[in-house]
N, C-alpha and C positions, 0 to 999 in steps of 0.2 A: 404379055399383052398389057398395053397402057390403059389406065382407066379413062373412060369416055365421059365420066361425070363432069359437068360444067363447074361444079364447086371445087374440083381438084386444084384449080389455079388460084382460088381465093385464099386470103389469109385465114387463119383459124378464127372461129366464131368470136372469141373474146377480143381479138384484135379488131374485127369489124365493128363490134359494139363500141370499142374505144374510139375508133375513127369517127363513127357517127356522133358520139358525144363531143369530140373535138370540133366537128363541123357545126353542131348546134351551138356550142359556146362561141365559136368564131362568128357565126351569123348573128348571134345575139349582141355581139360587140360591134359589128359593122352596120347592121340595119338601123339602129337608132341614129347613127351619124348621117345616114342617107335621108332619114325622115325628119331631121332636126328642123324646127321652126325658125323663122328669122329671129335675129337677136331683138328681144323686146325692150332691151335697155337703150337701143338706138333712138335718138330723138327724131321723130317724123318731121318731114318738111311741112309746116303749116302755113307757109306764106301764101297769100292770095295774089295771083297775077294782077298787075295794075289794071288790065282791062276787065277783071272780074272782081275788083274791090267793091265792098258794099257801097251802095249809092245812098244819097240823102233820101230819107223817107218822103215819098210822094204817092199818095193813094190815087188809084184810078177813079174816075167819076162814072160810077154805074150804080144807080140806086137799086136797093133790094126789091123795091116794088116792081121793077122791070123783069124780074126773074120768074119764069114759069117753067114747067116741064118742057113745053114746046119752045121756049126761048131761054135756055140756060145762060149762065155767065159766058159771054163770048171768050174763046180761048185767047184772042188778041188782047182783051182787057185783062184777063187773069195773068197773062205774060208780063204785064207791067209790074208785077210783084217780084219778078226775077231781078236779082242784084241787090234786093233789100236784105237787111239782117233779118233773122228769124223773128225777133221781137217786133221789128217795124212792120213786117208782113202780117204778123198776128194782129197787131194794132189796126192795120188797114182793113183786114178782113172783119174784125169786130166792128169797126166804124161803119163798114158797108153792109153789115148784117149777113156776111157770108159764113158758112161753115168752113173750118180750117183744120187740117190735120197734117202732121208730118209723117210721111210713110217711109222715109229713108234719111238717116242722119249720119254723116261721117263714116260711111261704110257699113252701117247697121240698118237692117230692114226692120220695120215695125209692123205688127199685125194690123190689117185694115179689112173692113167688111167690103164685100163686092157689090153692095147695093149702089144704085145710081141716084145721086141727088144733084139736081140742077143748081142748087144754091151753095155747093161746097167745092172747095179746092183742096187738092192733095199736093203737098210740096216735098221736094228733095232738098235737103240742107247739107252743105259742105262748108266746114270752117265758119259756121254761123251765118252763111250767106245762102239765100234761096237760089238754087241753080236750075231747077226744073219745076214745072207745075202742070197739073192736069185738072180739068173740070169734071166734076161728077163725084 
């Protein structure tokens, strides 16, 4: 009578252990290649498209005295900082008495409080150019 044990067709125990070890080593060699990060030595494209090039600094005209909780900085006025360099936008915000913070720069997010301030703008900066802005 033939053995009905399912293990009868398997290789001896030490061979199975060796096979498992080979599989673990092979997986250890292959997985890092699959998970490899992009080449950090490659030079990123930092050119700014012509239509997105920093513009000459021109501050919007909106006096700080006009800002209240009920009448915050109008988004259309704040949007006038889009296209300025970060330093020019900072200078404009200082001149106008607005709060100013960078919440995202070149792919990196920065911590920001969730409180609402009618006299503050939060900006996104890419390649030293303000690309987005929100009031509050």
